[in-house]
C-alpha positions in Angstrom: -7.9 24.3 -20.8 -5.9 27.4 -21.0 -2.2 27.6 -19.9 -2.9 29.7 -16.8 -5.3 27.1 -15.5 -3.0 24.3 -16.3 0.0 26.0 -14.6 -2.1 26.5 -11.5 -3.2 22.9 -11.5 0.4 21.7 -11.8 1.5 24.0 -9.0 -1.3 22.7 -6.8 -0.4 19.0 -7.4 3.2 19.7 -6.7 2.3 21.4 -3.5 0.1 18.6 -2.4 2.9 16.1 -3.2 5.3 18.2 -1.2 3.0 18.3 1.9 2.3 14.5 1.5 6.0 13.8 1.1 5.6 12.2 -2.4 8.4 13.8 -4.3 8.6 11.3 -7.1 4.9 11.9 -8.0 5.4 15.6 -7.8 8.4 15.4 -10.2 6.9 13.0 -12.7 3.1 13.4 -12.9 3.2 15.6 -16.0 5.6 13.4 -18.0 3.7 10.2 -17.0 0.3 11.8 -17.9 1.6 12.6 -21.3 2.9 9.1 -21.7 -0.4 7.7 -20.5 -2.3 9.7 -23.1 0.0 8.4 -25.9 -0.4 4.8 -24.7 -4.1 5.2 -24.2 -3.9 4.1 -20.6 -6.8 4.5 -18.2 -6.8 6.9 -15.2 -6.3 3.9 -13.0 -3.3 2.8 -15.0 -1.8 6.3 -14.8 -2.3 6.4 -11.0 -0.8 2.9 -10.7 2.3 4.0 -12.6 2.7 7.1 -10.3 2.3 5.1 -7.1 4.6 2.4 -8.3 7.4 4.9 -9.0 6.8 6.5 -5.5 6.9 3.2 -3.8 10.1 2.0 -5.6 11.8 5.2 -4.6 10.7 4.8 -1.0 12.1 1.2 -0.9 15.4 2.4 -2.3 15.6 5.2 0.3 14.8 2.7 3.1 17.4 0.3 1.9 20.1 3.0 1.7 19.2 4.2 5.2 19.3 0.7 6.6 22.5 -0.2 4.9 24.4 2.9 6.0 27.2 2.1 8.3 27.0 3.9 11.6 30.0 6.1 12.4 31.7 5.6 15.7 33.8 8.3 17.4 37.4 7.4 17.3 
């Protein structure tokens, strides 16, 4: 695969992640794909790692939102 094709694929995945509101996957898919290759993980293992990261981030965001103290006018 040449660099132009690879750059277009990366841009496309990032755009899909933005539209689908999956920022963690959009930010980490290249790094995790390289790691998956080194560790000889399957496609499913790679996908599972991406989805796990996204879900953990969503849980943290939900927790932070739920634990935020409401401000009352003084």
